[in-house]
ZATOR-830704 format. One record per residue (C-alpha): x, y, z; residue in three letters. Coordinates in steps of 0.5 Angstrom, whole numbers. Layout:
REM residues N
<px:X | py:Y | pz:Z | rest:ALA>
...
***
This chain:
REM residues 110
<px:7 | py:21 | pz:5 | rest:UNK>
<px:9 | py:22 | pz:-2 | rest:UNK>
<px:4 | py:20 | pz:-7 | rest:UNK>
<px:6 | py:20 | pz:-15 | rest:UNK>
<px:5 | py:16 | pz:-21 | rest:UNK>
<px:9 | py:12 | pz:-26 | rest:UNK>
<px:6 | py:10 | pz:-32 | rest:UNK>
<px:-1 | py:6 | pz:-29 | rest:UNK>
<px:2 | py:5 | pz:-22 | rest:UNK>
<px:1 | py:10 | pz:-16 | rest:UNK>
<px:7 | py:10 | pz:-12 | rest:UNK>
<px:5 | py:11 | pz:-4 | rest:UNK>
<px:11 | py:12 | pz:0 | rest:UNK>
<px:8 | py:13 | pz:7 | rest:UNK>
<px:12 | py:16 | pz:13 | rest:UNK>
<px:11 | py:16 | pz:20 | rest:UNK>
<px:6 | py:11 | pz:24 | rest:UNK>
<px:0 | py:9 | pz:21 | rest:UNK>
<px:-6 | py:9 | pz:27 | rest:UNK>
<px:-13 | py:10 | pz:28 | rest:UNK>
<px:-12 | py:18 | pz:27 | rest:UNK>
<px:-8 | py:18 | pz:21 | rest:UNK>
<px:-11 | py:12 | pz:17 | rest:UNK>
<px:-17 | py:15 | pz:15 | rest:UNK>
<px:-13 | py:21 | pz:12 | rest:UNK>
<px:-8 | py:17 | pz:9 | rest:UNK>
<px:-14 | py:13 | pz:6 | rest:UNK>
<px:-18 | py:19 | pz:3 | rest:UNK>
<px:-11 | py:22 | pz:0 | rest:UNK>
<px:-9 | py:15 | pz:-3 | rest:UNK>
<px:-16 | py:14 | pz:-6 | rest:UNK>
<px:-17 | py:22 | pz:-9 | rest:UNK>
<px:-10 | py:21 | pz:-12 | rest:UNK>
<px:-12 | py:14 | pz:-15 | rest:UNK>
<px:-18 | py:16 | pz:-18 | rest:UNK>
<px:-15 | py:23 | pz:-20 | rest:UNK>
<px:-9 | py:20 | pz:-24 | rest:UNK>
<px:-13 | py:14 | pz:-27 | rest:UNK>
<px:-8 | py:9 | pz:-24 | rest:UNK>
<px:-9 | py:1 | pz:-25 | rest:UNK>
<px:-4 | py:-1 | pz:-19 | rest:UNK>
<px:-2 | py:1 | pz:-13 | rest:UNK>
<px:5 | py:0 | pz:-10 | rest:UNK>
<px:6 | py:2 | pz:-2 | rest:UNK>
<px:13 | py:3 | pz:1 | rest:UNK>
<px:13 | py:2 | pz:8 | rest:UNK>
<px:21 | py:3 | pz:9 | rest:UNK>
<px:19 | py:9 | pz:13 | rest:UNK>
<px:14 | py:6 | pz:18 | rest:UNK>
<px:16 | py:3 | pz:24 | rest:UNK>
<px:9 | py:2 | pz:27 | rest:UNK>
<px:2 | py:0 | pz:25 | rest:UNK>
<px:-5 | py:-2 | pz:28 | rest:UNK>
<px:-11 | py:-5 | pz:26 | rest:UNK>
<px:-13 | py:1 | pz:22 | rest:UNK>
<px:-7 | py:1 | pz:18 | rest:UNK>
<px:-9 | py:-6 | pz:16 | rest:UNK>
<px:-16 | py:-4 | pz:14 | rest:UNK>
<px:-14 | py:1 | pz:10 | rest:UNK>
<px:-9 | py:-3 | pz:6 | rest:UNK>
<px:-15 | py:-9 | pz:5 | rest:UNK>
<px:-20 | py:-3 | pz:3 | rest:UNK>
<px:-15 | py:-1 | pz:-2 | rest:UNK>
<px:-14 | py:-8 | pz:-5 | rest:UNK>
<px:-21 | py:-10 | pz:-5 | rest:UNK>
<px:-22 | py:-3 | pz:-9 | rest:UNK>
<px:-16 | py:-5 | pz:-14 | rest:UNK>
<px:-18 | py:-12 | pz:-15 | rest:UNK>
<px:-25 | py:-10 | pz:-17 | rest:UNK>
<px:-22 | py:-5 | pz:-23 | rest:UNK>
<px:-18 | py:-11 | pz:-25 | rest:UNK>
<px:-11 | py:-8 | pz:-22 | rest:UNK>
<px:-6 | py:-10 | pz:-17 | rest:UNK>
<px:-3 | py:-8 | pz:-10 | rest:UNK>
<px:4 | py:-9 | pz:-8 | rest:UNK>
<px:8 | py:-8 | pz:-2 | rest:UNK>
<px:15 | py:-6 | pz:-1 | rest:UNK>
<px:20 | py:-4 | pz:5 | rest:UNK>
<px:17 | py:-8 | pz:10 | rest:UNK>
<px:21 | py:-10 | pz:16 | rest:UNK>
<px:22 | py:-11 | pz:23 | rest:UNK>
<px:16 | py:-11 | pz:28 | rest:UNK>
<px:12 | py:-9 | pz:22 | rest:UNK>
<px:13 | py:-15 | pz:18 | rest:UNK>
<px:10 | py:-19 | pz:24 | rest:UNK>
<px:4 | py:-15 | pz:24 | rest:UNK>
<px:3 | py:-17 | pz:16 | rest:UNK>
<px:4 | py:-24 | pz:18 | rest:UNK>
<px:-1 | py:-25 | pz:23 | rest:UNK>
<px:-6 | py:-21 | pz:19 | rest:UNK>
<px:-5 | py:-26 | pz:13 | rest:UNK>
<px:-4 | py:-20 | pz:8 | rest:UNK>
<px:2 | py:-24 | pz:6 | rest:UNK>
<px:-3 | py:-29 | pz:3 | rest:UNK>
<px:-7 | py:-24 | pz:-1 | rest:UNK>
<px:-2 | py:-19 | pz:-3 | rest:UNK>
<px:5 | py:-19 | pz:-6 | rest:UNK>
<px:11 | py:-17 | pz:-3 | rest:UNK>
<px:17 | py:-14 | pz:-6 | rest:UNK>
<px:24 | py:-12 | pz:-3 | rest:UNK>
<px:24 | py:-5 | pz:-7 | rest:UNK>
<px:19 | py:-1 | pz:-11 | rest:UNK>
<px:23 | py:-2 | pz:-17 | rest:UNK>
<px:22 | py:-10 | pz:-16 | rest:UNK>
<px:14 | py:-9 | pz:-15 | rest:UNK>
<px:14 | py:-5 | pz:-21 | rest:UNK>
<px:17 | py:-10 | pz:-25 | rest:UNK>
<px:12 | py:-15 | pz:-23 | rest:UNK>
<px:6 | py:-11 | pz:-25 | rest:UNK>
<px:9 | py:-10 | pz:-33 | rest:UNK>
***
């Protein structure tokens, strides 16, 4: 995983699968950086993720709820293949904005 800030936005490039073993570690690292850098928004890049189970969905929903309470936004990008189906079935597409790239997600947050 690669995490960095750009303005008020925390960019999270996830690399590898997201399952019950990795989701807790991801959550802890993301939250730590989000509060350390005092960001307002998050952008998750899923270009390098091929598999995600329900614990990944829970991790995303948890970050979404935290950011929403603080008046920020969460965006997703790079979702393709089987991952797109998981996001569709979970209903995340109905509550979280999805973009083709980090750049387009960041433009929407301006």
